[in-house]
N, C-alpha and C positions, 0 to 999 in steps of 0.2 A: 738195464742193458746187461747182456750176456755175451759171452765170446768163447770160441774153441779154436782147436787146431784142426787142419784137414786130416782124413784118415791116412794111415800109412800105406794102405792097399786101396787103390782107386777102381779095382776089379778090371783092369786092363782098358779101361775107357775113361776119358776126362769127366770129372764131376760136373753135372749140369746145373744143379741148385741143391739147396739144404732145406729140408722141412723142419720148421721150428713149431713145437707144440707145448701147450701148458695145461696143468690139471691141478684142481683145488684138492689139498690132501685129505681135507675132511668130506669130500664128496667122491669116494672111490668109484660109485656106480656110474658117475657121468663120464661120457667119452672124453678122449683128448681135444682140446680145442686147438686149431691151427692158428698160429701167430703170424707166420710167413712161409710161403712155399716157392719163392723164386728168388734167384740171384746167387751168386757164388761168394758173397761176403762172408766172412768167418765171425761176424757179430750181428746182433739183432737187438731191437728195442721191443720188449714185451710190455704191451699197453693193456688197458681195461682191467687192471687190478683192484681189489678192493682192500683198502687200508686195514692192516691188522690180520688178514688172513694168510695161510701158509700155502705155497705152491710149489709144484715140481715142474722143471722144464726139461724136455728132451729133444735131441737134435739128430736128425737122420740125414745122411748124404744120398743123393740120388744121381744115377748117370742113366745113360740110354737103355741099359739092361733093366734097371728097376731101383727101388729104394733099399738101402742097406738097413743094418741093424741100428738101433736108437742108443744115444748116450744120454742118460738122465743125471740131472743136477741134484745135489742134495736138497732137501726141504728148505725153503726161504720165506721168511715172512715179509709181506710187502709193507713198506714203511718209507717215509721221507728220508732223503739223504742227509737233512740236517735235523736237530733236535730243537724243542722249544727251549727258550731261554730260561735261566734261573730266575727266582722272585727278585723284585726290586729291593732296595734298601729300605730301612724303617722309616715310615712316613712321619713328618713333622708338620705341625699346624702353626699357623701365624696369621697376623692381621685379621683377627677375629672380629666381626660385627654381629648385629642382631639378626642378619639374614645371609651371611656369606662368610667363608673361611678359606684361605690360601693353604694348599697342601703340597709339601715339596718331599721328594725322595732321591736316593742315590741310584747309579746305574747297577743293573745285576751283575753279579760276579762272573757269569757265564752267559754268553750270548747265543749258544747252542750252534755255533758255526755259521750263523747268517745274522746280518745286521738287524737290530731291532727296529721294527717299523713303527711302533708307538706303544702307548700305555692306556689302560683301561682303570679308571678310578670308580671306586664303590663306597657307599657310606650306608650307615644303619643307625637308627636310634638304639639306645641301650638295649631296649626289649624287642627290637623289630628285626625285620629281615633286610638283608644286603641288597641295595638298589644301585644300578649302574647310573652314574651322574653325567657321563659324557657320551654322546651319541657316536662321534668319530673318534679314532685313537689320538691321544694327546701326544705331540711330537717333542715337547719341552720336559723337563724334570720337575715342573710345578703346574699347578692347576688351580684356578679359582672356583670354588664350589659356591653355587648361589642357590636361592630357593629354600634356605633353611628357615625354620620357625623359631622366633625369639623364645629364649628359656629352655629350649630342648637341648639335650646332651647327645652328641654324635661321636661316632668312630669311623675311621677311614682305613682302607687298604688298597693296594695298587697291583696290577697285573702287567707284565710285560709281554710283547707279542712280536714274533718274527714270521718268517715265510712258513716255518714248520708248524706253528700254532701258538698257543697262549700259554703262559707260564703258570706256576703255582702262585697263589697270592702271597703278598709280602706280609710282614707281621702287622698286627692291628695297631693303628696309632693310639696314642693316650686320649682317653675322652676329653672332648672340648665342649663348652656350653656356649650357644649362640647368644651373646649379649652385646649390647651397645658398648663400644670401647670410648672411653673418655680421654680426650688429648687436649693440647692447647689449640686455640682456634686458629683459623687462617688470618693473614694480614688484612686490614680494612682495604677497601677498593676505591679507585678513582678519586684520589685527593686533589682539592681544587683551591686556588687562591681567589676568594671572591671579591676582597676589598683590603686596602691598606692605607696607612698614612705614615707619618714620622714617628709615631708611638705606638702603633698597634697593627696586627693583620688579622683579617677574617678569613678562616679556612673552613672547608667542609669535605666530607667523605661519604662513602657508602659501607653498609654492613659487609663483613667477611662473608665469602661463600661458604665456609666450613666453621661451625661453631664449636667443634671438637666434641661433640656429644653433650655438650652442657651450655647452658643459655649464656649469652654475653652479658657480662655484669656492667661494662663501661669501657672508656677509652682513655689511653694515656697519650699526652702530646709531648714531645721532645724537641728541643731547640739547640742548635749548633751555630756558634758565632764563626764569622769568617776568619781563617787562619787558625782556628783551634780544631783539635781532633775530638774533643769531649762532647758528649751529648747530654744535656741537663734536662730533667723531667721539669714541667712547668706547672701542672696542676697537682695539687695535693689529693683532692678527692676525684673519684673516677667521673669522666664526662658521660653523662647518660644519653645525649643525643650526638648526632653525627656532624656537629657544627661546634665551632669554638673561636672565641676572640682571644688572640694571643697578646697579652699586654707587656708592657715594660720595654718596648724597643727603643734603642738610642738612634737618633737621627743621623743618616750618613752610613750606618753600619748595615752590612749584608748578613743575612741569616739563612739557614736551612732548617727545615721542619720535617718531622716524620711522626707517624701515628702508630699505636698499637692496641689491639683489642685484648680484653681480658675476660677469661671465665674462671671457675673455681680451681682449675688446675695451674693457670698462670697466665702470663702474658704472650701474645702471638709475635711472630717476626714482624719487624717494623715495615711500614709502607712509607716511602719518602715522598714529599712534594717534588714535582719534576723540575720546578724552577726555584731559583734563590730569590729572596725578598731583599729589595733595598728600602730601608726605612726612610721614607719621604712623602711629602704630601702629593696627591695626584691633582694634576691640572687638567681640567676638562673645559674646552671652549663652550661659551653659552650656546644652549639650543632652546628655541621658542616654538611652542606650538599653540596656535590659537584655538580656543574652544569651538566646536561645531556650531554652537548657537549663534555665534557672532562672527563667524568666518566670512560671510559675504555681506550682509547688511543687517542692521539693527534698526528697527522702527519703534518709536515710543510716542506717546501723547505728551504734550506740553504739561509740566507739573509732575510728570512720572520720573523713576530712578532709571538712569542709563548704567548698565553693568557690563564691563568688557573684561572677560576671563581668558587668561593665557596659563600655560604651564611651562615654567623655565627650568632647565637643567644646566648645571655647571658646577665645577669646583675650583677655587672656593665659590661660594654663593655670589652670583653676579650682581651688580648694581644696575637698578631698573630706571629707565628713563621713557616716559610716555610722551608722545607728540600728537599735535593736531594740525593737520594741513602743513606738515614739516616744521612746525614751531613746537619748542619744548613747552609742556604744561607745568605749571607750578601748583604748588599746594594752595588752594583758596578755601573759601568758606563752604562752597558747594561740592567741593573735589575732595576725593578721598584716594590714597594708595595703600592698598593692603597687600604686603608681600610675605606670605605665608608658604615659603618654598615647599614644593616646587610651584604652588598655585600663587600668582600675581594677579591682582584685580583692580581695575580703575573704576571708581564709582562717582558719578555726577548726579548730585540730588536736584530736585525741582528743575527739570530739563526745560530749556527755553529754546526758541528758534535759532538763535545764534550758536547753540551747541552742535548744529548740523555741520558735518565735515568728515574727513578722512583721518582716522586715528591710527597711530603706529606705536610700536614699543621698541626699544633698543636695550639689549642685555650686554653688560660688559664686565669682564673680571680680568685677572692678570695674564690669562691665556689667550684673550681675544675679545672680539666683539660680535654680536648677533643683532642684524637689522632685518626686519621682514620686508620682502619685495613680493608683490603679486606675480605669479606666473604670466609669461608672455610666450605664445607659441606661434611659428609661421613655418608653413610647409613649402619647400623649395620646388615648387611646380607653377609654371605660368598657365598651363592649360592641361586638359586631359592627357595623361601619360599612355601612349598607345604602344604595345609591345605585341610580339608574335609569340604563339604558343611554343613552349619550350625554352624561350629565352628568360632571363632574370629580370624581376621587378625590383627596383631600388628607389625608395622614397626617404628623404632626409628632411629634418625638420631642425629649426633652431629653437632651443629652449631656454629661457632665462627666468630668474626668480631667486629670492632667497627666503628661507633656506633652499638648498638644492631641490628642485620639484621631483615628485615621483611620477614617471612616465608611464602611460599604458597605451597600446594600440588595439583599436577595434575595427570592424568593417560593417558598412551600412548601419542599419538599425539595432544591430545585435549588441548585447551588453557583454556577451563573452569576450574576455580579453585574448588576443593574439599571443601566444606563447612560443618560445624557442622549440623548434622541432626538426624533422629530417628536412623539411624545405624551408622553414622559416627561421631566419637569424635576425636577432635583435641586438643593438649595440646602443647604449646610452652613456655619455660622458658629460662633462661639463659643457653646458650651453648647447648640446646637440642631442639627437636621437635618430637612429637609422633603422630601417625595416628593410630586409632583403628577402625576396621570395624567389627560389630558384625553380626551374622548370615549370614556367608559367602555364596555368590551364585556364580554360575559358571560364570556369567557375570562380577564377580569382578576380574577374571583372567586378567593379563596384567602387564604392566610395570608402576610402579609409580615413579613420578619424585618430588623431593623436591627441591625447589629453594629458595635460600636466597639472599636478596638485601639490600644493604645500600648505603650511599652516596660515598663509596669508590668502589663499583663494584658489581658484581653479580657472584653467583656460584651455581651449581646444581649438584645433584647426583640422581642415579636411583636403583631401587630394582625391581626384577620380582617376582610376585605371581602367583601360579597356584592353582586353587581351584577344588578339585576333587568332581565330582558329577556323577549321574547316566547318561548314554549316552541320547542324543536326539532321536527323532523319525527317523525311518528308512524312506527312500525316495522311490517314484515310485514303489510300490508294484503292481505286475501284475499277473494275473491267466492265464495259458495257457495249451495247450494239454489236454483238458478236455474229459474224457472217461467216461463209465459207473461206474468205481469204483475208479478212480484216477485223480489227476491233478498235474500240476507243478506250483510252486511259485518262483518268482525271485524278487529282490529289490536291490536298492542301499544302500550302507552304510549310517549311520547317518552323517549329517553335522558336528555335535559335538561329539565327542567320549567320552566326560566327563572329559577329561584330563588324561586317562589312556587307556590301550588297551582293545578292546571288546574281551571278552572271548568267547561268543556264542550268538545264537538267539533263542528265545522261540517262537514257533508256535502254535497257537490255533485254534480250528475250533468249529462251531457252526451250528446245523440244525435250520434254521430260524423258522420252526414251533414248535420246543421245546424251543428255546431261552436259552439253557444251553451250556456253554463254557467248553470245555475239552482241555487238554494239548496233542498236537499231539507229539510234541518233544521239549525238552529243552537242546538239545546238538548238535545243528546245529552250525557248525563252518564256512561254506561258506554262501554267500549271495543268495543262491537257495535251494529249497528242493522239494521232491515229497511226496504228501499227498495221501495216500492210504486208503482203507477200506471205501470207499464212497458208498452210497446206490443209485442206479440208480433211477432218478426221484426226488430225494429229492434235496431242495435248501440249500446251504451252504455259510456261510460267514467265511473269515479266518482273523486273526490278527497276527502281528509279532511285537516282540519288541527286542531291542538290550540289552545285559547284560554284564557290566564290574565288577570289583571288588567291586564297590560301590552299585551294584544292578541292576535290570532291569529298562529300560527307558519306556517311554510312548508307548502304542500300536498303531499301524496304521492298519486300518481296510480295507478290500478289499471290491469291490462290490460283490453283491450276484450272485452265479453261480448255475446252475443245472446240477448234475452229469448225463451224458449221452453223446452219441456220437455226434460230431458236424456235421455229415453227415445224409443225409436222403435218402429215397427210391426214385427211379426216379419218374417223372412225367408221366402222361398217355400219349401214343402216340396218333397221330390222327386216325381217324376211318380207318381201313384196306380196301383194295380194292381187288376184285377177278379178276385176269388177264388171267386165263385160265380155261375153264369149258368143263366138259364131264358128262356122265351120272353116273360116279362111283367116280370122283375125280376133285378137283378144286385146283388151285394155287393162294394162298393168298399173298398179297404184302402189306407192311406198312412202314412208315418212322420213323425215331429216334425221342424220345420225345424232347421237348424243353430244359428241365433240366435233368441231369443224377444224382442229388442228392449229387454231389461232389465225387463221386466214379465211375469208368468206368462201362458201362453197359455190363454185361457177357452174356446176351441173352434175348429171349422172350418166353414167354408162350402163346400159342394160345388156344382159347376155341370157340366152336361151339354150336349152338342150332337149331332146326327146327323153322321155323317161328311161332309164337304165342305160343311157348312153354316158360316155366318158368325157368327151371333149364339150366345152361351152363355146358356143359361137356368138359373137357380137351382134346386137340388133342395130345399134346406131354407132356411126363413126364419130360424131361430135357430141359433146355433152349436153344432154337435155336440161335446160334451165328449170323445168318444172317437176312435179312430184308424180306425174303419170304419162303414160306413152302407149299408143295403140301400135301393136305387133301385127303386120300383114304378112301374106304370103305363106300361110300355115297350110299344111296338108290335113284335109278332113279326117276325122276319127283318129288322129294321132294324139299322144299324150304329151304335154309340154311342161317343163318347169322354168322358172325364171329366178335370176338374181341380179342385184343392182351394186354398182360402185360408186361412192361420191368422189368428186374431183375439186381441189382448190388449186391455187398456183404453185403450190408445193409439189403436187403430184396426185396419183390416183391411189385412193384408199383400199382397204381390203374389201372383199366382197362379201355380201350379206349371206345369211343362210338361205337356202333355195325355197321357192314357194311350193305349195301343194301342187302335185300333177294335175293338170286339167286337160280334158278332151275337147279338141276343136270340133264342134258340132253345133248346129242350131237348136236352139231349146225351145220347147212349147210351154208357155206358162200363161198365167191368168192375171187379172188385174187384182191388185190387193190394196185395200184401203185401211189407213191407220190414221189416228187423231194425234197430232203433235202440238205440245203446249209448254208453257213456261209454269213449272210448279212452284218454285221460290226463287229469290234473289237476294243477294247482299251487295256490298260495295266492291267485292272481288270474286264473287261466284255467281253462277246461274245454274239452276236445277231444271233440267228438261224432262219430260215425261210424254209417253205416246202409248197408244193402244197396240195389242197383239193383232197383226193381220187376220182377217177372217179366213184366208186361205193361204197356204205355204207354196203354191205354184206346183204342186206335184211332188215336192221333194221336203224333207224335213229341214226346218230353219236351223242355220249354224249359229247366228247371232246378228247383232246390229253394229253399225259403225256410225259414230256421231262426228260431225265436221263442223268447223266453224271459221269465220273470217271477219276481220275488222273492216268496216266500210271505208273504201278509199285506199285499200292496200293492194288492189290487184295491179300487175304490171303486164307488160307485153310478154307473152309466152307463159305467163303464170297468172292462174286465176285467182290466186291468194287463199284458196282453201286448205286448211291444215286438220289432219285428223286428231281427234282428242283423246280417244282411247287407243293408245298405241300398244300397250303391253299385251292385251288379249282382247278376244271378241266378248261383246256384252250378250248376256243371255237374260238380262232383266230389262224391264221397259222404263227404265229411269237412269239418268246419268247427270253427275254434278261436274260442270266445267269450272276449273279454278284458275288462280292467278290472273285475273282479268283487271283492266283498267277502268275505273269509273269514268273517266274522261272520253272514252270510246265507246262507239256504237258498234254492236256485233251482230252478225248474221249466222244462222245456225240451220243445219240439215241432218236427216237421218236416212240411212240406207239399210235395208234388210238383205241377208245373204242365206243362200241355201248351197247344196253341193253344185248346183249347176252354175252358180255365180252371183254377182252383187247386182241387186236391183237398181234402177234409177233412184236418185235421192229424192227425200220429201223435204222441201225447204219451209222453214217457219217464217210466216207472213210476217213482214215488217222487221226493223231492227230493234234490237234489245240493249237498254243501257243498265249496266250493273248498279244497282242501288238497293238501300234496305227498304223493305216492304213493311209499311206500318199497319195498313188494312187489308183484310182479305179481299176487298173490292179491286185493289190494285192488280192482283193476280189475274182476276177474272178479265180485266181489260186486255191482257196479253195472251189470253187463252182462246181455244176454239178455232183451229184450222184443221180441216179435213184434207189429207193428201190421198192421191191415188198412185199406187207403186205398181209398176209394170215390170214383170221378168220376162226378158227377151230370150 
């Protein structure tokens, strides 16, 4: 920052601004660099200086006449306004271990005018380089250096840092060696009182978390009597394990105990037992557990040994009494009582029939008596418990037995026990057990089993719950019989009816382009329905849901369908052919289309046009049921083309390709004689052959047309003949007719064609049945008919 005073002479006009410039003293060849050139302030901030370089700054005043002479500053070195701090105090090392050491130091005597922002710690091995040990500056005056190697000797130094920079290093610390420090161990952990009587106390503890760098040699136990402040050591020798029986207690006296750990350095701080000990015998009421092998029943043969085993706990040891059918058993020749606590056994030798019965055991001591009673369980439900979804299910059972039975709840045939959770609450007390399920769901329906078990046996009881909820989704939704304005829906009933009868089904429909659902019907009681009022060409989706007294269930959505008939108009037939020509009429013949659109063809519409004309004119108004038509009223010597359209109840199909152009004129021809015969036959084919005509009628032959019909198929308006070679004209004198039925009788005929037209057909004499020909003579029987063909 620089500042100056305004010039004494402003040149007779006010100063408009000051031009501030700077220059590097060591670069005199460089021009002055403008720092600022606007404003009338008499101070400015000079930026973009390089630390340590020497600069000259000059200031020139400017008015509207021009810029005055400059005033230059003395050379000035660019540096921070504060200085780096002085070095920290001498580093001292403490708390030395095999891999770490704590370094401490004092504040620098001088902070450079700016607060110290942190410290940098470096270490080096005696013959190594200095290495920084902290990534970020240390804010405290101590630092724990880790990552040392055991046995190596290290030195440390510290740097202070402020806003102006980093200080010189401190003095180097004294060398320290990374070795494991040996101290007293930590105190033992978790002391517990395990058992006691009027003369002793059994205690235990865990090893200390720190051994002080030396193995634990043993433990010392100290005791303090009530009312005394003195602690006395009990054991002369060190205790090697983490447990000890304290002897020599006086009945009725209270004591406190504590434990110390010991290593080669010495004893640790003591760890005191949390509770005081009153020296007296413990009274524990008897507890009897019958062995699993004889808990329900024991079966032996006469003469064998009956052995009933139990485990009895109690302090002092209980007196044992065995009973049979509620009568006390006495010691006899065949009866033995073996009481090796905690195992107590009743043995009956040489079993006889009269030993049959119910045996019991009674254990009694000064603190009470224990008698076994087999559990008895009863669920407090008169019938099936019915609840609504979302409500709570509460089942209570009475439970009796001695000792108090263990109770568990299960559901249906599962063995997994129902446990307390977010929705399940269990409460078991004396003579009762309750199960509470909140937020009931449909899946909570079923049979709940409560089982009570104790050492005397096991008993269980059941209760049935039905949770009412909305029905599940319907299944297998299908759309069928789609027409232009309606369709049929069908579905299977839901797998889950929600626990009550389904009242009805709700049907909704939606036009996909609008995306708005509307209810078609909410009173359908069967699992099928007819949806009407559809608009032809629109796409629809439907959804159906079941409803019971709890409400409607989830909806199931159908695939999208388009309203319209599922049938189409027929395909286009092949190009028609002209079979008979004169100057005023022609006979046109065609074949059926490959596809009828799913509906029977009811006829054909024939159209004609003169060659090179644009418009086609209809020949017949009503569809022709057959496959040929005679066109009349033609103009002589005019060329005509024909095309045909198939019609079914859906509509008129596309037109066929046009026929060849034919000239309307009388033709002069001659008789042509050919021989037509059956060359071969199988169960589904017949092969026909014929001879080439002697004369072609004055024009080259184009080819042959083979036709067939099954006997008895001719109808009114249709002679039943069908062309066999549909794809193209035959140019050879043989053809195999396929896809025949061996149960029908077929008739065949052949026509020849030249450019004038089609000849009259030559019929094969007699009918032909498709069958396998085993002998050549069978062919000869069907051969040998001569036809005369006339070209008109």
